N, C-alpha and C positions, 0 to 999 in steps of 0.2 A: 720470730720475725726477729746487708751486710753492706778502709783506713789502708792505708798502704801499709797491712799487716800482714803475714804470712797465713796463707789461704789454700783452698784446691784451687781458686781460677788466678792468677800470678797478680789479676789488678785487682781482685775481690772484690768482684764483680756476681752476680747472681749466674745460675747456670743458666741454660741456652734455652730449658723450658720453662722460664719463669715467663707469668705473663707479662706483654708489653703490648701497648698501644699497636693496633693492626695498622695494616696501608703504608709508611712510611715507604718509598719511595716505591709504592705497589704500582701507580700508572705510568712511570716514568718505564720504569723496568719491564711491562707490558708492553710499552710503545718499541724499546729496543728491540724486544723478543720479534714482534712482529716483523719491525726492522729487516734484524737478521734471515728472518725467513723470507721475504722476500725477496733479498739478495742471495740466498743461496738458489734460489730458484731460479733465477735470473742467471744464475753461473751453470749449472744441468741444463737448460735451455741454450744458451751460447758455445758450451763447450761441444757443440754439431758431433757429425760422427765422423768428421777427419782427422780428431787424436791429437790435432796439434792445435793449441787454442789462440787465437788471435790478438788483437791490439783489447779488441769489445771487453773477450776475456779476462784480460789481466786489471785492466781499469775496474772491471765489476769487483775481482779478488782485492783490491786494492781498496775499493770501499767498504767489503765486507771486513777486512784486516780493522778500519776506521771505526767502523760501529762496533765490533768485537773492544775496540780499546775502550770507547766509551761506554758499554755494557760493564766494563771491569772498572771504569772509576764510579758509575754508579753504583754497581756492587761494593765498592771501596767506601761510599758517605755512607749507604745506607746501614753497614756496618758500624759506622762510626756514631752513626746516630743512636743506635740500637743500642750500642754500649752505653752512651751518654745516660738514653733514660735507664738503662739497669739500675747505673750508679745515681743518677737523682733518685730512683727508689727505694736505695739502700739510704739517704743523706739527709738529715735534718737542715732544711733551710735556713736557719738561723746557726746555727752552732757550726755547721760541717761536718759535725761530728754522726755517725750512724746513729740511725733511726729507730726505732723498735725493730722494727721487719731483719734491716741489718743487724741488731743487738743478739736477735731471738737465733739468726745464723749462725752469725759469730761463736754463740756461746753451744751451739751442736757442733763448730769447727772444734774447738776447744777441748770438750768431751773426748771426743774422735779421739785427737792426740794423745788425752790423759790413755784412753785404754788402749791406744797402741804404743806408749812407750812410759806407762806406767805413772807419769808425773800426777804431780798437785797443782793444785791452782785455788787462787780466792777472788770469790766475788765482793765486791765493792757496792752499794746501794746509796747514791748521795744523795739526800733529799734536803732544799733552802727552806730556811725557817723564816716564816712572818715574810714569803716572797708578794703576794696579795697585795700586802700593805706596799711594797715597793710599787707596784702599778697605778693602786689606787693614790699615793701621792706624787709620786712623778712622772706616772702615764706606760703606757705600754712601751715607747720605745728604748724608754730608760732600763724597762727591764729586759727589751732583749738584748740591751747593751751588758745586762748583769749576767744574760745567762751565757752571752761570747765570750766575758772575762772568766767566767768560771769552767765554761768548757776549754779556752786557753789555757789558764793555770793546771785543767788535769792533763792536759793533752802533753804539753810542756813537762810536767813532772810525772809521766809515767814513762816505760819502756816501749822501741820499738815494736817489741812482740807481744806487747798489752794490746788490749781491745778499749776504748771508750765511746761512749752509746748517751744520745739525751732520749730517756726512753719515757717520757711522759713532760708533763706542762713546765716542773723543776723540779725534775729528776733524772740521774743521770745515773747511770751505772760503769762500772770498770772492770774490767777482767784482768787479774795479775796473775796470769799463764805463765805455769812452770816455777811458782813462786810457792818456798816452805809457808809453813806456818807463821815464824819470828819473822821472816824478809818481810810478808804480808801483813801481819798485823803492823810493825814498824811501820810501813809506809801506808796505813790506817792512817793510823797517829800524828806522821808529820800531813800528810793531806788533810787531815781535819783542823791542825794546828794552821795551816797556811788560809785554807777557806776563810775560816775565822776570822785573820787576818788580811783578810782583802778588801781590800776600800774601795770602789768605780766614780772617778768622778765622772760629774754630771750638773749640769746647769750653774758652776760656782758652786757647788756642794761636792762632796764625797759619800757616796753611798754605801753603808756598809751591811756586808754580805754575813750571813749566818746558816749553816750547815750540819745536819747530823749524817754521821756515817753508819752503815751499819754493814757486816761482812759474816761470811758464812765460807768455810772451806768447802773444796770439791775437788773428788777424786774419779776413777777411772769405773765405780759401779755406782754413780750419783744421780740421781735423778733432778733432771734442772727447774723442773716448779716446785720441787721441794726446797730445793738452794735457793732459790729465789724468795722462796717463802719466809726460809732461817734469815735469811738476809733482810729483809723487809722487817721481820718482828724486832732481831738487832736494834734498825735505824730507829724504829718507835718507840722502843724502850731507852734508847739514849733522848731520843725527843723529848720526851716525858719526862724523865728524870734531869735536862740539863747538865751529863755529865760530860765534862771538856777533858783535854787531855790533861794532865797537871806534870809537867817537868820544865826545864831550862827554857824557853823558847829561843833565845841568841844562839843555840844549838844549831836550829831551823833557820835554812835560808826560805822566807817567805819572800814571794814573788807577787807582786799585784799588778797583775799584766791588762792591760786594756786591751779591747777585741779589737780583732784583727779585721 
């Protein structure tokens, strides 16, 4: 377990064989098919043997064209609804990022691209510290605002070719596609500084965000489960150790962004 990033489908939607609810436009489509069949039968009957269609035939032909146009519009509507459902199936409702299913698809694509071009990348696992305390103290609406603010910060401060997802309650993942180790770990440090300087306005207060980030490189021959495990272990190690970046924070542009 699929933003406007490079992927197989130009819109980043799941493949056509993904599971989506049945029945969209089914009744209307069946009704239109029946009407077309009736009109076709009338056309055949009205043509007669003379070989020179009269006004009745022309009227039926015009009617058939109108029904065909209506059928085409119905097919377009059904296609739009199916694509919207597929997009919803890979999108997290609160943050508008990829959900876990969308992330898994994005990671598969990243590894496939890595095998084709022999490029490397870096997987980041971001976990919010003490997030339950925010929900307990300020309520779930405030918690959702914090999640949305973190999502905005991650999306704004990564590249168009990167993938950002919310993969669990207060856990996010970032795929830095095509980034070498030096670029990747510089970005890890930058994002950790930004996240731990992020405050979210709520009810006259500012909620301080705390986050830990783990990272693991990946390349052409890596297994996604193993890479995830390594990044997870790294993140929990940083969380237990309380380690934070140690350099001049004035060199980092910290963006405390509200939710969109």
